[in-house]
N, C-alpha and C positions, 0 to 999 in steps of 0.2 A: 469221622474228625479229619481234618487236614493234616497232611504229612508235614508240610512247611506252612508257616505263616508268620506274620509280622508280630513283634512284641509290642506290648502296650505303650513302651516308651518310644518305640519307633514310630509308630503310629501318631502319637502326640507330638512328636517333632517334625512330622512331614507336612505337606502342603496339600490342600484341596483346590484345583483349579477351577475357576469361575469364567466361562467363556464371555467375552465382551459383547456378544450378541445378546446374551441373556440380560446383561446390564443396560444395554442401550434400548432394546426392543420389548422387553418383558417386565423387567424390574420395576420400571415407574408406573405401571398399570396394573400390578397385582396388589392385593392386600397384604398388610405386613405378615400376618400368619402363613400366608400362602408362600411368601418368599422364605421364610424361616423353615418352613416345612421342606421346600425344594432343596435348599442349601444343606440342611442337615442329613436330608436323604442321600444328596450327592456325597456327602461326607462319608456315610455308611457303606457306600458302593464300594469304596477301596478299604474298608476295614472288615476284618474277620476275626477280630480280637475282642468284640463287644457283643452283647445280646443284641442281635438285630431282629427284634420283634416288635409288633404294633405296641404291645403294652409297655415296653421299656422306651420305645420312641415316644409314647404318650407321657410317661412319667419324666422323661428328661426335658421335654419342651413345655411340660405343664400344660398340655392341650388334651382335649377329649379325643378319644378314637374317631369319633364321627367328624370332628373338625379336620383331623388329619386325612381321613378318607375323602372329606369334601375338597381340601385343599389339592390332594392328588388328582381328583377328578377334574379340578380346573386346569391343571397342568397337562392332563391327557387332552382336554378340549383344545389347548393351545398347541399340542402336538409334541410336547417336549418330554412326556413319559408315556407308558402303555400299562394299564391296569391288567395284568393277566388273570388275577383273582382277588376277590374282596374279602372271602372268608375262607382260610386265612389270607390277609393281604399280601399281594405279591406285585411288585412294582418293577418296571424295567425302564431305565433312563435312555433317551435317544440322542445321539450326538446332534448338537444344533446345526451343524452344516447340512445334515441330512433333513432336519426339519425345514429349513429355508428352501431347500431345492424340491421338496416333495409336497404333493397335494394333501392338504389336511382333510380329515372327515369330520363333518359338522352335523349336530343333531338335526334331524329333518325339520323339526318344527321351529328352530332357531331363526331361519331365514324364510319361513313360509310367507309371511305378510310382505316382507321385502320383494320377494320373487314376483308376487302378484303386482305389487304397485309399479316395479320396475318395468315389467311388460306392459302395462297400461300407459306408460309414457310414450311408447312408440306407437300407440294407437293401431295396432295391428299391421303396420307397414313392415315390420321385420320381426322375427322371433330371436329371443335371446338363447344362445346356445348353452349347454351345459358347462362348456369351457369358459364362456364369458362370465357365468354366474360364479364360477370357481375363482375367477380373477377378482371379481367384486368381493367375495368373502374373504379371500386372502388379504386384499387391501384393508378391509373393515378391521380385520383381527390385528394385522401388523401395525396400522397407524392409529388404531382405536378411534376411529371416526364413527359418530353416531349414523345409524342406518338411515333415518330421515334426512340428515345432512347430505349424504351421498345421493339420495333421491333427488334432493333440490338441485344439486349439481347436475345430475343426469338430465333433469327436465330442462334447465337453463341451456345446457349444450345443445340438447335436441331442438330447442325453440330457435336458437341463433344459426345453427348449422344444418337445421331440418333432420329428417329421420336417417338420412344417409350417414350421420356421425357414427364413428366406430368406437368400440369400448376403449381402445388404447388413447384416443383423443380425450375421452370422459376422465379416464384414470390419471392422465398426464396433468389435467387441470386440477384433479382432487388431490394429487400428491403434491403439487406445487403449493396448494392451499394449505394442506396438512403440514408441510415444512414451515410454513409461516405461522403455524399455531392455530389455524382455522379448522377445528374438528367437531364442533358442536352445531346444532341445528341453528341456534341463536347467532353464532358467529358467521355462518353462511348466509343467513338472512340479512345481516348487517352488511356483509360485503355485496350482495346482490342489490340492497337498497342503496348503496353508494353508487353502484353502476347505474341505477335508475335516476338517481339525482343528477348524474353527468350525462344522461341520455341526450338532452338538447344540444350540448356542446359537441358530443360525438356525431350526432347527426348532421350538424352543420359542417363538420369537418369532412365527413363522407360526401355531402351534397358538393362542397366546394372543390372536392377532387374528383367527382364524377363517379363514385362508387354507389352503386344502386342497391346493394344488399344491406341486410342488417350487420352490425358489427359482431364479430365473434368474441368469445369470452376473453381470450388473451388479448384481443385488440382494446377491449374495454379497459382491462387492466393496465395496458400500456399507456392509454390516453390518460387515465386517472393518475398514472405516475407523472405524466407531464404537468398536469393541473395542480396536483396535490403535493406530491414529493418534490418535484423540481421547482414549482412555483411559477411557471409560464402562464401569462394571460392567454386566454382564447384568441385574442386578436394576434398575438405574436406566434402563436402555433399556426394559425391560418396562414399568416405571412410567409412563414417557414414552408409549410405544405404546398403552397403555390408556386414554389420554386422548382417543384418536380414537374418537368415537362418532356414531351417527345418520347425517346426511347427511355429515358429515366423517369418512368411513370411512377406515381406515387404508390406506396404502400406503408402501412404502418410501421413494418419492420424496418424498412429503409429510413423512414423518418425518424424512428427512434434512436438510430446510431447518429444522426446529424444533430438531433435535439441534445442528445446526451453529451455530445462534444461542446455544443454552445454552453450547456450547463456547467461542464468542467472548466470551460474558459471564462465562465462568470459573464456571459454575453446575454443579457435578459431582455433587452429592447431591441425593436426593429432597426432603429438606427445604429446601435452597436453591432448588430449581425451584418447589416448592409455595409457598414464601413469596413468591417473585417473581410468580408468577401472581396470588396472592391480593392483592399490594399493586399489581398492574398497573393497575388502575383509578385508584387514587390517584395513581399515577405519571403516568398519562396526563392527569388532571385538572390536576396541577401543571404538566405541560409546556404545557397549553392556557393557563394563567394567566401563566406565564413569557413565552410567545410573545406574548401579548396586551400585557403590560407592556413587551416590546421593540418592540411594533408589527409582530409577524411572524404569518405564517400557514403552516402545515405540514399538508398533507392527510395525510401519512404520519407520525403521531406516534410510530410505533415506532422510527424512526430516531433521533428527538429523545431518546427514552426510553433507548434502548440506548447512544448515544453521549455523551450528556451527563448527563440527569437521575439515571440510576442511579450514575454515576461520582461526581456530587456528593454524593449521599446517602451512598455509601459512604466518602467523605471525612469525613463527620460532619455536614455542613450540614443543617438541618432546613427545613422548608417556609417558615416565616415569614422566615428570613434570606435564602433563595434569592430570594424575592419582593421583599425589600428591596434585595438586591443587583441584581435585574433593574431596578428603579426608578432606582437609582443609575446603571446603565449607560445607561438611556434618556436621562436628564438630562445624561449626559456625552458623548451622541452615540455611544455604542457601541450599535449596533443589529443586531448579529449574535450567534449563539450561540457562535461561535468566540471573539468579542471578550469576551462574558460569561465564557467558560471561562477566559480570560486572568486576568480580575478575581478569579474564583473562587480561582484558584491563587495570586494575591497575598495574598488574604485568609487562606487556609489557611497560607501561610508566615508570616503574622503571628499565627497561632494564634487568628483571630476566628472561632470556630464556634458562636457564640450571638448571638441578636439583641441581649443586654444589652451583650456585649463589643463588637459592631460599633457600637452607637449610642455607647458611651463613647469609642471610638476616634475616631469621626466628631466627637464633641463636642471632644475634646482638639484635634483639628486645626483645627476652626473657632474654638476659643478663641484658638489662636495666631495664626491668620490674622486675627481680628479685632483683636488687639493690634498686628500689624503694619500692618493697613489704618489704624489710628489714627495709628500713626507716619507713614505716608505722608501722610495728610490733614494732620497737624500740620506737616509739611514742605512742604505745598503741591504735593505730586506727585500728578497726576491719572492714576493708573493702579491697576489691581489688584495683589495681591501676587503675586509669582512664585517660582520655584524658588530663585533667588539670594537673595532675602529671607529665604527659610526657612532656608537654609544659614547665612546671617550669623547669624540668630537663635538657630540651634541652637548656633553657636560662641559666642555671647555667653552663653547660659544654660547650656549643658552643659559646655563646655570651660573658659571663663573664669570660671564661677559668678558672674556680674554679676546684681545684683538688678533687678526691674522698675523699682524707684525710680531707680537709677542709668542705666538705658536712657532712662527718661522725662526725667530731667535733662538727659542728653546730647542728646535730642531737641530739648528747648527751646534748648539752646546752639546747635544746628544750624540753626534757623530762619533764613531769610533769607540763608543762604550760597549761594555761587555754585554749589556742588555739595554740597547738604545731606547726601545718603546717604554720600558719600565722607567728608565732615567728621565725622559722626556715628560711622562705623567707625573713624576715626583717634582720636577722642577716647576710645571705649571701648578701644581697643588700648593708648592711653597709660596709661589708669587701670589696666588689666591689668598692664602692665610694672611699673608702681609699686606694685602691690599694694593698690590702693584698693578697699575693700569696702563702705564705709559712704557715705551721702548726704553727711553732715558732712565726711568726708575729701575727697569730691569738691568741695564747695563751698569748701574751704579752698585747693583747687588751681586751680579754674577759676571765673572770675567768673560770677555768675548774672545772665542777661539777662531772664528771665521767670519767672512762677509755673508750677509744675508741677501737672498734674492726673493723677488716676489713672483711666486707662481699662480697667482690668483686669477684663474681663466674662468670665464663664465660660459654657460650653456643656455642659450635662450629657446632653442627648438629642438626637439628629440627626432622629429620627423625628418629625414632627408640626411641627417648627419652621419658621418663615418666613424664607428668605434671599433675597437678591437674586441675579439671574443672574450678576453678576460675582463675588459670593461662592461660588456653587455651582461656577462653572467653575474658580475658584482651588482650591476644595476637590478637584475631580475631578483636576486637574492634579497635585496633591500626591500622590494615590493613584496615578495612572499612573506617577509617578517611581519607584515601588517596584520594585526588580529582583526578578524571580522567580528 
C-alpha cells in the first residue's frame, strides 16, 4: 500500500491532459469505444485511489473485457500503448512525442500484399529497402490512406518519372493529396482521371515549349489549376508560355508564378496581358515618381504596381493627377502608399478624376478657408480654420442662404465681444429666424458699430499657388474629414 496518495476529492478536481497530437492525428480515425478506452485509461494512470482493475474498468465504461482488450490492442498497433500482459491486463502508455519519432512495429501480415504489389510497380529495376517500406507504413497509418490508393500514386509517379523516382517524391505527392482530403482509392482514381482528361492540353503546352518528356505529377496538377481553378483558356496559357525565351526558358514552376500574378490582377485575355506588359515600364516609372514624392523607396516595384498603381489607373486616375495627389499626401504628412490609397479613394468618391477637377475642388476649399480665416482674424482669434468653422460656414451659406455681406456685417458686430464666435453664430441664427436676407434689413435690426470690408478672395487653381503652412494644414484637414 502506498505511503502517500491523492485523496478521491483531489483526483476528482484535477485534470487529465490530452495531447493535441492525439486529437489531430488519432482521434478522428478511431472508433468511439477505442477513444473512450484510451482517455479513461489515461485518467487512471494518474490515479491510485480507485480500483484500477479490468473488471472495474469494464463496469465503469459498460464495455466487455474483450472490447477493452481489443481497444488497447488497436492503440498498441498505433504505437500509443504497450500491452505488457493480457492476463491479468497490464498496459503502459507511451508519450506521444516518442510515438511520432519512433518507428512502429506492424503485424507481419498487415502489409504483406502491399509489399508485394509495391515492389512489382518497379518491375525489378530497383528494390524497395526496409527503411522505405517503413516510411510507407508510417504514412499510411498517420494519414489513414488506403493501401490501394498509395499503390496507385506510386504507379503513376513511376510511370511519369520512370523507375528512378525516389520514395521521398512519392510521399510528397501522396501527402499533398492527403492534405487535400484525397485518401481513398476512389478519390485518387478521380484525381488521376482528371489528369487524363487534361492530357491533350498539357501535351500541347509541352510541345509548344519544346519539352519532350511526359509531364510529372505536380506539373499536371499545376496545369489543371490554371485551367480549372483559375479559369484560363488553353489559348491564353499557350500565349503566356510562349513568352519564355532564351535564358528565361519555360518551366511549369516559373510559368505558374506568372499566371498566378495575372490571375490575381484579373487579367484573363491575351490582349489584357499584352497591354499590361506593354504599359509595365510606364507603370514602373510612375511608381518610382510617386514613391519619390512620398519620400519612399521600394526595391521591388512590382508589388507597388500590382497593389496600388494598377488599381488607381483602373479607377480612372491619370499620371498627372496621381502625382498631384502624392504631393498633397506628402504635405499633409501622409507618407505611405496605404495612406495615399485612402486619399485616392476619397477623391474617387468625390468624382475628382482629372487634374482640372482636382484643382478646382482644392481652389474652392481654399477660397472658403480664406474667408473663414479673415473672419477669425477680424475677431482677433489667433488660430487656423478648423472643422467646426467649416461646418458653421456650410450651415450659414447652404442651409440658411445668408450672403457674404450679412456674414461680414455680423462679424463686425461681434468684434470685442467676450465670445465673438458664439456671438456671431447667435446673430446669424437670429437673422435666419426673422427671415432677414439683405444687408439693409440687418442694419435696421442690429446697430452697426464698424464699417464692413469685403474679403472675398477666390482661388481657382491649387497647383502652383503659394500658401502658408497653416493654410495647407487646414486644407488637408478638410480633405481628411471626408468619409469614404
